[in-house]
N, CA, C and O of each residue as an XYZ file, in Angstrom:
816
protein
N       1.062     -1.374     -0.053
C      -0.164      0.005      0.055
C       0.546      1.457      0.112
O      -0.119      2.440     -0.216
N       2.356      1.650      0.668
C       2.440      2.336      0.877
C       3.731      2.600     -0.495
O       4.426      3.615     -0.453
N       3.883      1.694     -1.496
C       4.422      1.663     -2.610
C       3.518      2.285     -3.607
O       3.676      3.132     -4.485
N       2.662      1.687     -3.241
C       1.117      2.310     -4.192
C       1.040      4.103     -4.224
O       0.822      4.872     -5.161
N       1.286      4.320     -2.956
C       0.890      5.871     -2.682
C       1.942      6.606     -3.176
O       1.852      7.723     -3.685
N       3.303      5.723     -2.958
C       4.516      6.545     -3.528
C       4.269      6.541     -4.928
O       4.839      7.511     -5.428
N       3.832      6.052     -5.536
C       3.643      5.825     -7.107
C       2.933      6.616     -7.450
O       3.280      7.403     -8.330
N       2.179      6.653     -7.098
C       0.426      7.239     -7.388
C       1.105      8.904     -7.294
O       1.212      9.698     -8.228
N       1.461      9.082     -5.998
C       2.168     10.684     -6.090
C       3.080     11.117     -7.184
O       3.016     12.287     -7.561
N       4.128     10.087     -7.863
C       4.981      9.865     -9.004
C       4.311     10.295    -10.051
O       4.887     10.935    -10.930
N       2.746      9.953    -10.124
C       2.208      9.786    -11.323
C       1.435     11.355    -11.596
O       1.191     11.888    -12.679
N       1.146     11.886    -10.137
C       0.656     12.696    -10.345
C       1.685     13.649    -10.674
O       1.461     14.447    -11.584
N       2.738     13.673    -10.082
C       3.532     14.398    -10.706
C       3.810     14.680    -11.905
O       3.885     15.850    -12.281
N       4.054     13.414    -12.882
C       4.419     13.362    -13.939
C       2.860     13.735    -14.805
O       2.955     14.485    -15.776
N       2.116     13.449    -14.601
C       0.939     13.865    -15.446
C       1.092     15.505    -15.310
O       1.417     16.240    -16.243
N       0.852     15.851    -14.226
C       0.454     17.728    -14.427
C       2.195     18.274    -15.363
O       2.277     19.217    -16.150
N       2.972     17.655    -15.081
C       4.243     18.170    -16.230
C       3.760     17.927    -17.221
O       3.250     18.802    -17.921
N       3.792     16.711    -17.532
C       3.377     16.485    -19.365
C       2.133     16.926    -20.186
O       1.920     17.018    -21.395
N       1.314     17.188    -18.958
C      -0.243     17.775    -19.308
C       0.070     19.513    -19.514
O      -0.809     20.152    -20.092
N       1.273     20.224    -19.054
C       0.974     21.448    -19.181
C       2.041     21.812    -19.706
O       2.240     23.012    -19.894
N       2.944     20.884    -20.054
C       4.397     21.045    -20.712
C       4.967     22.036    -19.817
O       5.140     23.124    -20.367
N       5.318     21.973    -18.560
C       6.092     22.715    -17.859
C       7.802     22.425    -17.321
O       8.063     22.489    -16.120
N       8.609     22.190    -18.089
C       9.777     21.877    -17.794
C      10.309     22.412    -16.318
O      10.643     21.711    -15.363
N      10.290     24.051    -16.422
C      10.675     24.282    -15.007
C       9.627     23.878    -13.823
O      10.027     23.975    -12.663
N       8.699     23.564    -14.002
C       8.121     23.230    -12.797
C       8.455     21.829    -12.552
O       8.276     21.385    -11.418
N       8.971     20.991    -13.578
C       9.373     19.877    -13.281
C       9.934     19.350    -11.792
O       9.526     18.438    -11.072
N      11.515     20.707    -11.553
C      12.095     20.435    -10.686
C      11.683     20.612     -9.368
O      12.409     20.169     -8.478
N      10.493     21.267     -9.044
C       9.659     21.400     -7.604
C       8.737     20.278     -7.343
O       8.111     20.286     -6.282
N       8.560     19.200     -8.284
C       7.917     17.755     -8.010
C       8.641     16.600     -7.897
O       8.216     15.462     -8.099
N      10.159     17.041     -7.448
C      10.788     15.747     -7.782
C      10.692     14.838     -6.142
O      10.862     13.623     -6.049
N      10.476     15.492     -5.312
C      10.384     14.790     -3.641
C       8.792     14.882     -3.717
O       8.130     15.826     -3.286
N       8.186     13.494     -4.473
C       7.397     12.975     -4.216
C       6.406     12.252     -3.120
O       5.215     12.244     -2.809
N       7.906     11.530     -2.656
C       7.681     10.584     -1.808
C       8.580     10.484     -0.824
O       9.740     10.648     -1.203
N       8.408     10.238      0.479
C       9.405      9.917      1.602
C       9.677      8.493      1.846
O       8.907      7.636      1.414
N      10.886      8.153      2.615
C      11.426      7.299      2.504
C      10.554      5.823      2.399
O      10.862      4.865      1.690
N       9.200      5.945      3.452
C       8.414      5.636      4.039
C       7.581      4.856      2.747
O       7.457      3.637      2.864
N       7.107      5.398      1.736
C       6.524      5.306      0.502
C       5.051      6.484      0.528
O       4.177      6.731     -0.304
N       5.281      6.892      1.632
C       3.986      7.924      1.752
C       3.668      8.938      0.589
O       4.614      9.552      0.096
N       2.651      9.105      0.218
C       2.797     10.120     -1.065
C       2.795     11.290      0.179
O       2.367     11.188      1.328
N       3.772     13.019     -0.855
C       4.007     13.863     -0.265
C       2.952     14.899     -0.872
O       3.364     15.970     -1.319
N       1.352     14.525     -0.891
C       0.733     15.633     -1.307
C      -0.376     15.964      0.034
O      -0.697     14.957      0.664
N      -0.779     16.850      0.351
C      -1.741     17.408      1.112
C      -0.702     18.337      2.448
O       0.378     18.851      2.157
N      -1.160     18.378      3.533
C      -0.847     19.088      4.605
C      -1.469     19.874      5.304
O      -2.670     20.062      5.108
N      -0.738     20.550      6.345
C      -1.697     21.254      6.788
C      -1.692     22.522      6.596
O      -0.602     23.023      6.318
N      -2.845     23.371      6.680
C      -3.279     24.368      6.081
C      -4.087     25.063      7.218
O      -4.624     24.497      8.171
N      -4.068     26.733      6.868
C      -5.077     27.763      7.655
C      -5.367     28.728      6.813
O      -4.514     29.547      6.472
N      -6.721     28.755      6.331
C      -7.482     29.162      5.669
C      -8.866     29.592      5.965
O      -9.286     29.156      7.037
N      -9.752     30.399      5.233
C     -11.189     31.125      5.673
C     -12.279     30.292      4.641
O     -12.207     29.894      3.479
N     -13.143     30.256      5.524
C     -13.972     29.228      4.328
C     -15.090     30.672      4.082
O     -14.783     31.765      4.556
N     -16.134     30.505      3.439
C     -17.108     30.664      2.808
C     -18.142     31.886      3.556
O     -18.584     32.878      2.975
N     -18.376     31.510      4.982
C     -19.129     31.959      5.825
C     -17.994     33.167      6.693
O     -18.357     34.010      7.513
N     -16.487     32.902      6.176
C     -15.666     34.345      7.271
C     -14.899     33.311      8.290
O     -14.059     33.766      9.068
N     -15.206     31.906      8.268
C     -14.722     31.047      9.445
C     -13.340     30.557      9.175
O     -13.125     29.805      8.225
N     -12.524     30.903      9.870
C     -10.803     30.245     10.072
C     -11.021     28.960     10.034
O     -11.664     28.545     10.998
N     -10.617     27.949      9.019
C     -10.522     26.618      9.617
C      -9.365     26.046      9.071
O      -8.768     26.622      8.161
N      -8.865     24.642      9.670
C      -7.737     24.056      9.742
C      -8.017     22.909      8.815
O      -8.927     22.930      7.986
N      -6.786     21.420      9.083
C      -7.374     20.494      8.458
C      -7.922     20.024      9.491
O      -8.518     18.988      9.193
N      -8.008     20.263     10.500
C      -8.614     19.507     12.332
C     -10.080     19.966     12.367
O     -10.932     19.760     13.232
N     -10.162     20.680     11.143
C     -11.994     21.045     11.231
C     -12.296     19.703     10.346
O     -13.449     19.276     10.414
N     -11.457     19.072      9.606
C     -12.358     17.996      8.981
C     -11.745     16.575      9.496
O     -11.881     15.466      8.981
N     -11.060     16.932     10.620
C     -10.597     15.453     10.715
C     -11.656     14.211     11.636
O     -12.333     14.393     12.648
N     -11.501     13.242     11.003
C     -12.471     12.209     11.184
C     -13.335     11.865     10.065
O     -14.145     10.941      9.989
N     -12.965     12.960      9.015
C     -13.916     12.710      8.016
C     -12.890     13.030      6.530
O     -12.022     13.902      6.499
N     -13.185     12.242      5.540
C     -12.416     12.672      4.581
C     -12.552     13.991      3.688
O     -13.412     14.850      3.884
N     -11.754     14.027      2.858
C     -12.082     15.224      2.105
C     -11.627     15.019      0.643
O     -10.665     14.379      0.219
N     -12.549     15.715     -0.007
C     -12.031     15.980     -1.840
C     -11.964     17.013     -2.337
O     -12.938     17.738     -2.540
N     -10.710     17.295     -2.651
C      -9.989     18.705     -2.631
C      -9.734     18.889     -4.545
O      -9.192     18.133     -5.351
N     -10.399     20.226     -4.711
C     -10.406     20.595     -5.562
C     -10.059     22.129     -5.803
O     -10.632     23.060     -5.237
N      -8.938     22.256     -6.817
C      -8.284     23.752     -6.586
C      -8.449     24.596     -7.906
O      -8.276     24.141     -9.036
N      -8.934     26.356     -7.494
C      -9.486     26.618     -8.873
C      -9.564     27.932     -8.586
O      -8.883     28.482     -7.721
N     -10.492     28.548     -9.383
C     -10.850     30.003     -8.898
C     -12.330     30.114     -9.813
O     -12.810     29.410    -10.702
N     -12.793     31.396     -9.102
C     -14.460     31.980     -9.617
C     -14.209     32.099    -11.010
O     -14.856     31.331    -11.723
N     -13.493     32.811    -11.514
C     -12.986     33.433    -12.323
C     -12.921     32.226    -13.981
O     -12.970     32.419    -15.196
N     -12.819     31.291    -13.273
C     -12.239     30.170    -14.522
C     -13.610     29.804    -15.593
O     -14.755     29.566    -15.206
N     -13.131     29.839    -17.029
C     -13.842     29.899    -17.488
C     -14.754     28.679    -18.119
O     -15.723     28.730    -18.876
N     -14.009     27.465    -17.462
C     -14.379     25.969    -18.367
C     -13.774     25.217    -17.369
O     -14.690     24.659    -16.765
N     -12.845     24.954    -16.947
C     -11.999     23.634    -16.766
C     -12.537     23.935    -15.098
O     -13.389     23.102    -14.790
N     -12.317     24.652    -14.281
C     -13.099     24.698    -12.660
C     -14.574     24.215    -12.998
O     -14.853     23.076    -12.623
N     -15.526     24.926    -13.644
C     -16.671     24.786    -13.590
C     -17.009     23.277    -13.733
O     -17.749     22.620    -13.000
N     -16.251     22.818    -14.933
C     -16.216     20.999    -14.935
C     -15.908     20.332    -14.246
O     -16.595     19.314    -14.161
N     -14.929     20.438    -13.497
C     -14.125     19.767    -12.453
C     -15.304     19.806    -11.298
O     -15.891     18.813    -10.868
N     -15.449     20.721    -11.026
C     -16.486     20.821     -9.751
C     -17.979     20.298     -9.981
O     -18.707     19.915     -9.065
N     -18.317     20.332    -11.265
C     -19.352     20.148    -11.326
C     -19.906     18.079    -11.291
O     -20.871     17.389    -10.961
N     -18.153     17.876    -12.028
C     -18.164     16.189    -11.849
C     -17.954     15.961    -10.232
O     -18.610     15.007     -9.814
N     -17.338     16.501     -9.453
C     -16.672     16.166     -8.476
C     -18.451     16.263     -7.633
O     -18.854     15.272     -7.023
N     -19.019     17.090     -7.695
C     -20.718     16.922     -6.927
C     -21.177     15.984     -7.799
O     -21.260     14.949     -7.138
N     -21.526     15.769     -8.935
C     -22.679     14.884     -9.463
C     -21.831     13.134     -8.864
O     -22.505     12.128     -8.639
N     -20.236     13.199     -8.721
C     -20.204     11.895     -8.261
C     -20.929     11.896     -6.292
O     -21.742     11.065     -5.888
N     -20.438     12.840     -5.578
C     -20.898     13.242     -4.228
C     -22.209     12.802     -4.268
O     -22.501     11.814     -3.594
N     -23.427     13.606     -5.233
C     -24.707     13.019     -4.878
C     -24.978     11.849     -5.448
O     -26.176     11.567     -5.475
N     -24.223     11.061     -5.922
C     -24.734      9.422     -6.225
C     -23.835      8.719     -4.896
O     -23.850      7.502     -4.711
N     -23.244      9.442     -4.224
C     -23.380      8.474     -2.896
C     -24.308      8.436     -1.652
O     -25.062      9.296     -1.196
N     -24.015      7.154     -1.236
C     -25.450      7.474     -0.197
C     -25.449      8.238      0.765
O     -24.297      8.613      0.986
N     -26.183      8.665      1.466
C     -26.291      9.436      2.764
C     -25.055      9.219      3.968
O     -24.412      9.936      4.734
N     -25.164      7.671      3.599
C     -24.345      7.524      5.001
C     -22.751      7.749      4.170
O     -21.967      8.543      4.691
N     -22.425      7.175      3.156
C     -21.019      7.923      2.838
C     -21.161      9.312      2.771
O     -20.219      9.786      3.405
N     -21.805     10.123      2.358
C     -21.723     11.826      2.105
C     -21.471     11.984      3.347
O     -20.641     12.877      3.518
N     -21.814     11.523      4.247
C     -21.882     11.911      5.973
C     -20.551     11.726      6.152
O     -20.184     12.296      7.180
N     -19.671     11.166      5.581
C     -18.158     10.539      5.617
C     -16.896     11.886      4.900
O     -15.740     12.280      5.058
N     -17.973     12.115      4.174
C     -16.785     13.047      3.099
C     -17.041     14.522      3.302
O     -17.865     15.100      4.010
N     -16.587     14.740      2.905
C     -16.345     16.767      2.694
C     -15.767     17.439      1.456
O     -14.546     17.591      1.508
N     -16.353     17.859      0.392
C     -16.082     18.429     -0.769
C     -15.539     19.560     -0.446
O     -16.197     20.361      0.218
N     -13.820     19.952     -0.977
C     -13.651     21.518     -0.222
C     -12.946     21.753     -2.002
O     -12.380     20.961     -2.757
N     -13.369     23.399     -2.162
C     -12.865     24.148     -3.566
C     -11.908     25.268     -2.507
O     -12.303     25.812     -1.475
N     -10.636     25.372     -3.122
C      -9.606     25.826     -2.711
C      -9.640     26.877     -3.936
O     -10.069     26.664     -5.070
N      -9.042     28.146     -3.386
C      -9.047     29.263     -4.730
C      -7.322     29.084     -4.696
O      -6.672     28.880     -3.671
N      -6.875     29.189     -5.808
C      -5.459     29.719     -6.734
C      -5.721     31.098     -6.497
O      -4.721     31.566     -5.954
N      -6.643     32.011     -6.658
C      -6.932     33.353     -6.958
C      -7.403     34.187     -5.797
O      -8.428     34.862     -5.898
N      -6.445     34.151     -4.332
C      -7.236     34.962     -3.560
C      -7.498     36.371     -3.833
O      -8.578     36.778     -3.405
N      -6.684     37.289     -4.506
C      -6.924     38.392     -4.871
C      -7.879     38.922     -5.055
O      -8.129     40.046     -4.619
N      -8.738     38.140     -5.836
C     -10.446     38.418     -6.015
C     -10.681     37.557     -5.543
O     -11.480     38.016     -4.727
N     -10.629     36.097     -5.261
C     -11.806     35.223     -4.403
C     -11.485     35.734     -3.259
O     -10.404     35.598     -2.687
N     -12.674     36.503     -2.794
C     -12.388     37.283     -1.116
C     -13.625     36.137     -0.242
O     -13.657     35.073     -0.861
N     -14.408     36.126      0.756
C     -14.843     35.192      1.415
C     -16.577     35.564      0.863
O     -17.473     34.742      1.055
N     -16.781     36.641      0.311
C     -18.267     37.023     -0.555
C     -18.371     36.392     -2.017
O     -19.398     35.945     -2.527
N     -17.198     36.442     -2.544
C     -17.032     35.724     -4.046
C     -16.967     33.849     -3.849
O     -17.404     32.958     -4.577
N     -16.421     33.817     -2.887
C     -16.241     32.484     -2.786
C     -17.781     32.095     -2.285
O     -18.391     31.298     -2.997
N     -18.313     32.517     -1.326
C     -20.034     32.056     -0.753
C     -20.761     32.307     -2.097
O     -21.522     31.341     -2.157
N     -20.907     32.846     -2.903
C     -21.797     33.411     -4.056
C     -21.505     32.111     -5.194
O     -22.375     31.573     -5.878
N     -20.288     31.837     -5.187
C     -19.407     31.060     -6.069
C     -19.831     29.412     -5.860
O     -20.147     28.619     -6.747
N     -19.750     29.216     -4.675
C     -19.692     27.538     -3.996
C     -21.591     27.421     -4.105
O     -22.233     26.480     -4.572
N     -22.086     28.610     -3.550
C     -23.817     28.325     -3.802
C     -23.960     28.221     -4.941
O     -25.099     27.760     -4.866
N     -23.767     28.258     -5.998
C     -24.128     27.558     -7.493
C     -23.753     26.497     -7.970
O     -23.779     26.332     -9.190
N     -23.199     25.271     -6.892
C     -23.027     24.473     -7.298
C     -23.215     23.256     -6.281
O     -23.385     22.163     -6.822
N     -23.208     23.287     -4.788
C     -23.752     22.768     -3.940
C     -23.737     22.982     -2.236
O     -22.814     23.294     -1.484
N     -24.926     22.725     -2.019
C     -24.865     22.994     -0.220
C     -23.860     22.509      0.610
O     -23.673     22.991      1.728
N     -23.147     21.526      0.123
C     -22.464     21.022      0.918
C     -20.638     21.294      0.614
O     -19.596     21.053      1.223
N     -20.990     21.859     -0.545
C     -19.481     22.519     -1.195
C     -18.939     23.651      0.204
O     -19.641     24.418      0.862
N     -17.690     23.426      0.291
C     -16.947     24.110      1.215
C     -16.028     24.981      0.508
O     -15.175     24.327     -0.092
N     -15.880     26.621      0.337
C     -14.877     27.298     -0.124
C     -14.204     27.761      0.737
O     -14.604     27.945      1.887
N     -13.116     28.013      0.337
C     -11.900     28.198      1.221
C     -10.671     29.069      0.373
O      -9.933     28.565     -0.474
N     -10.652     30.255      0.745
C      -9.594     31.313      0.684
C      -9.058     31.659      1.733
O      -9.158     30.988      2.761
N      -8.153     33.172      1.628
C      -7.197     33.189      2.262
C      -6.064     34.538      1.698
O      -6.142     35.209      0.669
N      -5.016     34.596      2.837
C      -4.114     35.172      1.578
C      -3.192     34.644      0.570
O      -2.880     33.456      0.656
N      -2.811     35.218     -0.182
C      -1.749     34.726     -1.098
C      -0.923     33.973     -0.751
O      -0.678     32.997     -1.459
N      -0.173     34.209      0.554
C       0.419     33.139      1.208
C       0.046     32.079      1.591
O       0.483     30.952      1.359
N      -0.996     32.512      2.351
C      -1.742     30.890      2.728
C      -2.181     29.692      1.604
O      -1.978     28.481      1.702
N      -2.978     30.574      0.292
C      -3.514     29.958     -0.349
C      -2.353     29.073     -1.367
O      -2.565     28.002     -1.936
N      -0.788     30.087     -1.387
C       0.043     29.203     -2.227
C       0.380     28.206     -1.056
O       0.240     27.088     -1.552
N       0.809     28.057      0.445
C       0.703     27.179      1.161
C       0.009     25.861      0.671
O       0.543     24.752      0.670
N      -1.173     26.131      0.283
C      -2.072     24.860      0.632
C      -2.046     24.319     -0.731
O      -2.190     23.100     -0.833
N      -1.828     25.277     -2.196
C      -1.195     24.717     -3.479
C      -0.012     23.807     -3.321
O      -0.003     22.603     -3.578
N       1.144     24.646     -2.794
C       2.334     23.693     -2.777
C       2.309     22.256     -1.810
O       2.998     21.250     -1.982
N       1.218     22.524     -0.672
C       1.466     21.350     -0.160
C       0.589     20.001     -1.093
O       0.896     18.826     -0.894
N      -0.664     20.457     -2.241
C      -0.747     19.731     -2.887
C      -0.273     19.448     -4.187
O      -0.761     18.691     -5.026
N       0.813     20.200     -4.254
C       1.764     20.178     -5.736
C       0.743     20.553     -6.580
O       0.798     20.043     -7.699
N      -0.320     21.421     -6.323
C      -1.069     21.931     -7.688
C      -0.075     23.321     -8.122
O       0.354     24.205     -7.381
N       0.111     23.129     -9.682
C       0.590     24.207     -9.970
C      -0.239     25.508    -10.613
O      -1.052     25.218    -11.491
N      -0.125     26.688    -10.310
C      -0.987     27.382    -10.712
C       0.227     29.289    -11.023
O       1.065     29.792    -10.274
N      -0.236     29.713    -12.270
C       0.379     30.769    -12.564
C      -0.488     31.696    -13.300
O      -1.139     31.392    -14.300
N      -0.441     33.209    -12.562
C      -1.464     34.060    -13.617
C      -0.819     33.965    -15.018
O       0.406     33.879    -15.103
N      -1.655     33.978    -16.199
C      -1.478     34.350    -17.416
C      -1.253     35.912    -17.318
O      -1.719     36.671    -16.468
N      -0.315     36.259    -18.538
C      -0.308     37.880    -18.764
C      -1.755     38.232    -19.155
O      -2.683     37.558    -19.603
N      -1.588     39.777    -18.761
C      -3.432     40.550    -19.108
C      -2.481     41.832    -19.261
O      -1.290     42.131    -19.185
N      -4.112     42.580    -19.602
C      -3.356     44.034    -20.295
C      -3.998     44.858    -19.430
O      -4.115     46.069    -19.617
N      -4.562     44.070    -18.183
C      -5.183     44.602    -16.948
C      -5.041     43.895    -15.819
O      -5.076     42.669    -15.714
N      -4.861     44.785    -14.877
C      -4.863     43.951    -13.447
C      -5.619     43.390    -12.473
O      -5.414     43.028    -11.314
N      -6.753     43.405    -13.386
C      -7.938     43.064    -12.633
C      -8.536     41.819    -13.716
O      -9.411     41.072    -13.276
N      -8.048     41.634    -15.098
C      -8.802     40.791    -15.863
C      -7.947     39.908    -16.671
O      -7.555     40.316    -17.764
N      -7.476     38.242    -16.064
C      -6.322     37.929    -16.065
C      -7.193     36.259    -15.978
O      -8.273     35.967    -15.464
N      -6.224     35.446    -16.684
C      -6.685     33.796    -16.242
C      -5.553     33.603    -15.568
O      -4.509     34.227    -15.379
N      -6.163     32.269    -15.156
C      -4.682     31.605    -13.993
C      -4.901     30.431    -14.236
O      -5.897     29.787    -13.903
N      -3.701     29.961    -15.020
C      -3.380     28.691    -15.401
C      -2.947     27.636    -14.214
O      -2.228     27.873    -13.243
N      -3.584     26.422    -14.567
C      -3.569     25.925    -13.293
C      -3.425     24.428    -13.336
O      -3.776     24.073    -14.462
N      -3.071     23.409    -12.621
C      -3.292     21.819    -12.478
C      -4.869     21.213    -12.356
O      -5.453     21.789    -11.439
N      -5.645     20.287    -12.978
C      -7.154     20.245    -12.505
C      -7.277     18.658    -12.251
O      -7.668     17.809    -13.052
N      -6.846     18.485    -10.940
C      -6.922     17.067    -10.049
C      -7.863     17.296     -9.113
O      -8.104     18.440     -8.727
N      -8.499     16.221     -8.648
C      -9.605     15.998     -7.864
C      -8.968     15.514     -6.731
O      -9.071     14.309     -6.964
N      -8.257     15.603     -5.441
C      -8.074     14.767     -4.317
C      -8.729     13.915     -2.998
O      -9.057     14.553     -1.998
N      -8.876     12.659     -3.042
C      -9.308     12.089     -2.233
C      -8.142     12.357     -0.564
O      -7.011     11.877     -0.497
N      -8.604     12.959      0.259
C      -7.833     12.469      1.439
C      -8.519     11.973      2.497
O      -9.500     12.584      2.921
N      -8.107     10.827      3.052
C      -8.322     10.243      4.284
C      -8.623     11.376      5.487
O      -8.299     12.562      5.437
N      -9.299     10.727      6.536
C      -9.819     11.201      8.241
C      -8.708     12.008      8.669
O      -8.946     12.972      9.396
N      -7.227     11.686      8.232
C      -6.358     12.133      8.943
C      -5.572     12.970      7.861
O      -4.349     13.038      7.975
N      -6.147     13.552      6.912
C      -5.545     14.556      5.850
C      -4.665     13.945      5.437
O      -3.795     14.784      5.203
N      -4.172     12.657      5.092
C      -3.517     11.847      3.978
C      -4.268     11.576      2.735
O      -5.497     11.571      2.654
N      -3.270     11.307      1.582
C      -3.648     11.265      0.620
C      -3.530     10.100      0.488
O      -2.631      9.319      0.800
N      -5.292      9.881     -0.407
C      -5.801      8.106     -0.590
C      -5.622      8.119     -2.012
O      -4.814      7.262     -2.370
N      -6.183      8.915     -3.091
C      -5.916      8.813     -4.492
C      -6.293     10.025     -5.072
O      -6.289     11.060     -4.406
N      -6.673      9.995     -6.441
C      -6.895     11.189     -7.227
C      -7.558     11.051     -8.292
O      -7.643      9.918     -8.767
N      -8.038     11.878     -8.781
C      -8.837     11.793    -10.235
C      -8.415     12.870    -11.426
O      -8.545     14.073    -11.195
N      -7.991     12.487    -12.492
C      -7.759     13.782    -13.448
C      -9.450     14.211    -14.161
O     -10.654     14.034    -13.974
N      -8.674     14.739    -14.876
C     -10.074     15.729    -15.163
C     -10.716     15.104    -16.296
O     -11.610     15.829    -16.733
N     -10.595     14.125    -16.869
C     -11.344     13.417    -17.436
C     -12.227     12.214    -16.915
O     -12.953     11.441    -17.541
N     -11.967     12.294    -15.731
C     -12.910     11.105    -14.673
C     -14.390     11.484    -15.180
O     -14.564     12.677    -15.428
N     -15.178     10.851    -15.313
C     -16.594     10.971    -15.153
C     -17.483     10.576    -13.828
O     -17.110      9.658    -13.099
N     -18.563     11.248    -13.586
C     -18.847     11.352    -11.953
C     -19.145      9.983    -11.728
O     -19.049      9.650    -10.546
N     -19.604      8.762    -12.829
C     -19.531      7.707    -11.994
C     -18.419      6.891    -11.659
O     -18.290      6.161    -10.676
N     -17.346      7.181    -12.935
C     -16.193      6.762    -11.977
C     -15.764      6.987    -10.563
O     -15.497      6.231     -9.628
N     -15.793      8.429    -10.742
C     -15.441      8.707     -9.163
C     -16.638      8.093     -8.504
O     -16.349      6.984     -8.055
N     -17.468      8.322     -8.364
C     -18.195      8.243     -7.464
C     -18.136      6.410     -6.537
O     -18.299      6.096     -5.358
N     -17.814      5.555     -7.853
C     -17.223      4.255     -7.790
C     -15.880      4.235     -6.995
O     -15.591      3.448     -6.094
N     -15.051      5.332     -7.536
C     -13.778      5.128     -6.292
C     -14.021      5.819     -4.774
O     -13.289      5.679     -3.794
N     -15.170      6.549     -4.858
C     -15.174      7.325     -3.637
C     -15.776      6.190     -2.633
O     -15.623      6.206     -1.412
N     -16.703      4.901     -3.597
C     -17.305      4.608     -2.321
C     -16.501      3.425     -2.156
O     -16.734      2.638     -1.239
N     -15.422      3.221     -3.113
C     -14.687      1.837     -2.353
C     -13.813      2.172     -1.206
O     -13.636      1.416     -0.251
N     -13.075      3.778     -1.395
C     -12.464      3.955     -0.404
C     -12.911      3.970      0.549
O     -12.473      3.224      1.424
N     -14.092      4.917      0.819
C     -15.001      5.034      2.260
C     -15.297      3.372      2.693
O     -15.077      2.872      3.796
N     -15.648      2.945      1.934
C     -15.433      1.375      2.412
C     -14.108      0.606      2.682
O     -13.896     -0.543      3.067
N     -13.454      1.435      2.413
C     -11.678      0.650      3.382
C     -11.270      1.378      4.000
O     -10.089      1.726      3.999
N     -12.369      1.910      4.869
C     -11.650      2.562      5.671
C     -11.196      4.124      5.746
O     -10.738      4.614      6.778
N     -11.390      4.910      4.435
C     -10.835      5.802      3.883
C     -10.769      7.536      5.265
O      -9.940      8.307      5.749
N     -12.591      7.205      5.294
C     -12.725      8.406      6.446
C     -12.134      8.025      7.862
O     -11.818      9.027      8.504
N     -11.916      6.874      8.480
C     -11.770      6.478      9.518
C     -10.085      7.118     10.183
O      -9.710      6.808     11.313
C-alpha cells in the first residue's frame, strides 16, 4: 500500500508536468515520496471558509475530504471539475456523504474573497466548502498538494486568467492522500472510486 501511494504521487507529478508542458516546474515535483513510501500530497493548512470562519485541517478530522483547486473566474475547467466532483458526491449514499467533505480551494485569493467564494460555491452544492485566505496561505496550500498555478499575462490588473493543474484529490480522515481523479474522470467513475475508498476506511 505504501509503495502504491508513492507511485501514485509520482504519477500526479508526471501527469501535471506532461499535460501542462512545464519543464521548469518539474524540478519542484522531484521529491514526491518519503522514504516510507507515503505520498507527499496534502498537509496542514489555515484558510477561511465562505462564511468567514478560519478553518484548518483539524476541522475535518475523522472525515475524508474531496479537494479541488481552482478559482471563481475560471471560464470552463473549474466549473467542469466541480460539477463532476459534486455529481459524484450526489451519487453517494447519505451515509457515505456524511463521511466526506467536498472542498474548493482558490488559487486566486486576490479576487476570490469570502463574499466571492460564498456566491460561487452556492451555485454548485450546499455541502461544498469554499476556502480562501491570503496569497501566502493559498500558495502554501497549493504547494502542499503539488498544484501548479500561474497568472497568465493580461493587459489589465483585474482581468486575467490563472493557469493551473486540474485534479480532484481524496484525502482520508487524517488529511493523508488516498487517491486522485483526473480531469477526464466521469462522475460515475469518481463515485465508484469514492465508495470503494470509504468502504476501505478512508474516513476513519
